[in-house]
C-alpha positions as CSV (number, residue, x, y, z in Angstrom):
1,M,39.5,-50.7,-25.3
2,V,36.0,-50.8,-23.8
3,H,33.9,-53.9,-23.9
4,A,30.1,-53.5,-23.9
5,V,28.0,-56.3,-22.3
6,H,24.2,-56.5,-22.5
7,P,22.4,-57.6,-19.3
8,H,21.8,-60.9,-21.0
9,F,25.5,-61.3,-21.7
10,A,25.3,-60.5,-25.5
11,A,27.7,-58.0,-26.9
12,V,26.0,-54.8,-28.1
13,S,26.8,-51.3,-29.3
14,P,26.3,-48.9,-26.4
15,P,23.7,-46.1,-26.7
16,P,24.6,-42.4,-26.7
17,L,25.9,-41.6,-23.2
18,A,25.8,-38.3,-21.3
19,G,29.1,-36.4,-21.9
20,E,30.3,-38.8,-24.6
21,G,32.9,-37.0,-26.7
22,Q,33.3,-34.3,-24.0
23,G,35.5,-36.2,-21.6
24,G,32.7,-38.1,-20.0
25,G,30.9,-41.3,-20.9
26,A,32.4,-44.7,-21.4
27,G,36.1,-45.4,-20.8
28,R,36.6,-43.0,-18.0
29,D,36.0,-45.7,-15.3
30,P,37.0,-49.4,-15.4
31,I,33.3,-50.5,-15.0
32,S,30.1,-48.6,-15.7
33,V,26.5,-49.2,-16.6
34,V,23.9,-47.2,-18.4
35,T,21.1,-46.3,-16.0
36,A,17.6,-44.7,-16.0
37,P,16.0,-42.9,-13.1
38,I,13.3,-44.7,-11.1
39,T,10.0,-42.9,-11.7
40,D,7.6,-45.3,-9.9
41,T,6.8,-44.9,-6.2
42,C,8.9,-47.4,-4.1
43,K,7.8,-48.7,-0.8
44,E,9.7,-50.4,2.0
45,V,7.9,-53.5,3.2
46,V,8.6,-55.3,6.5
47,D,6.7,-58.5,7.5
48,G,4.2,-57.9,4.7
49,L,3.3,-54.3,5.8
50,V,4.2,-51.1,4.1
51,R,6.7,-49.4,6.4
52,A,7.7,-46.3,4.4
53,T,8.0,-44.6,1.1
54,V,11.5,-44.8,-0.2
55,P,12.8,-41.5,-1.7
56,R,13.5,-42.0,-5.5
57,E,16.1,-39.3,-5.9
58,T,19.0,-41.6,-5.4
59,L,17.5,-44.7,-7.1
60,V,18.3,-45.8,-10.6
61,E,17.6,-48.9,-12.8
62,A,20.7,-50.5,-14.2
63,R,19.5,-51.1,-17.7
64,G,22.8,-51.8,-19.5
65,P,24.8,-52.2,-21.5
66,W,27.6,-52.7,-19.0
67,L,30.9,-51.2,-20.1
68,F,34.3,-52.6,-19.0
69,T,37.8,-51.6,-19.9
70,S,40.0,-54.6,-20.6
71,E,41.7,-54.1,-17.2
72,G,38.4,-53.7,-15.4
73,L,36.9,-56.9,-16.9
74,A,40.0,-58.9,-16.0
75,D,40.0,-57.5,-12.5
76,V,36.4,-58.2,-11.8
77,L,36.6,-61.8,-13.1
78,T,39.8,-62.5,-11.1
79,R,38.3,-61.0,-7.9
80,A,34.9,-62.9,-8.2
81,V,36.2,-66.3,-9.2
82,A,36.0,-67.7,-5.6
83,R,32.4,-66.5,-5.2
84,E,30.9,-67.7,-8.5
85,G,28.0,-69.4,-6.6
86,E,26.7,-65.9,-5.6
87,I,26.7,-64.5,-9.1
88,T,23.3,-64.3,-10.8
89,D,23.7,-61.1,-12.9
90,M,26.1,-58.3,-13.8
91,L,25.5,-56.4,-10.5
92,S,26.1,-59.4,-8.3
93,L,29.3,-60.1,-10.3
94,C,30.5,-56.6,-9.4
95,E,29.3,-56.9,-5.8
96,A,31.1,-60.3,-5.4
97,A,34.3,-58.7,-6.8
98,G,33.9,-55.8,-4.4
99,V,34.3,-53.2,-7.2
100,R,32.7,-49.8,-7.7
101,V,30.5,-49.3,-10.7
102,R,30.0,-45.8,-12.4
103,T,26.5,-45.0,-13.5
104,L,26.0,-43.4,-16.9
105,P,22.6,-41.7,-17.2
106,M,20.6,-42.5,-20.4
107,Q,20.0,-39.5,-22.6
């Protein structure tokens, strides 16, 4: 079973995913999130000054919904329970739990 969680923690139906129905998409990994490529120019800023342009090729926006298998959801919650003060969103939940998240490009 796969559980879909919207970034605002409301259950939703996931949008069509790349490779869905062809061995890809939701359910292949314990935790995944629907993403979109970053299209805006990104700058690295240090001490209030632009230091460099950040290449966009490896950057994505985690838009959601977030997809968890039952086992993946139980695992992430168990691992993160001692660090709940650090959790502000779905990504920080996964970071606090020390788990990897598969990206699912939006179609």
